[in-house]
C-alpha angles and dihedrals in degrees: 000000000000131000116219129192106229137188133193126218089265091060096251108152122214142148129249130194117215138167091239142341088263090054090053092050093049093049092045092051090052091051092245095125110077135173111260090215105048105006094240115157093201096102133167135184122250127201113289125199109243125231116225117200109209092186094234101110132353111268119250119239108265115255113253111265113239113240121228088212122084118251093246091056090049090050091049088050090053092049091047090052092050092048091049092050092048090049090050091050089049092053091049094048129094111250107229093170116195091003091069099109093045093045093046089055093047091052092045093051094044096250093118134034116277112253141132113275137179132192145120128309135161122243089253092051091051089051091052092049091052091048088055090053095255109140115223130171132192112245115214115228120258117268089250090058091054095059 
């Protein structure tokens, strides 16, 4: 596992943990690495201090770095990241509209090709899908749709 210092095109700095540098590059190229602050997928590496194991004694786990940002701000950042990712998934999904419940079941039971879909469902329908083991998530509207 390696820890990389990363930066988005809006200059937000953050860390990412990856199995290897190649794993980071592959995920970045597929747009799977996003900024936790703004959701941008335009990510670059920044210099990272190396760890050198001299073999003398096992290294201690590093002490957690104190953050200069209050916990509530960090929590808001995490929520903003999750919302940005859900919006991105929504944009990349096929809109099946009113057929959402039927199509979700068809995909789950192998009667239709597996793909990401979005559409409309009642609260009761969503509960039934979840009871059947079909994972569904609400997708928040785009910022443009809110204004």
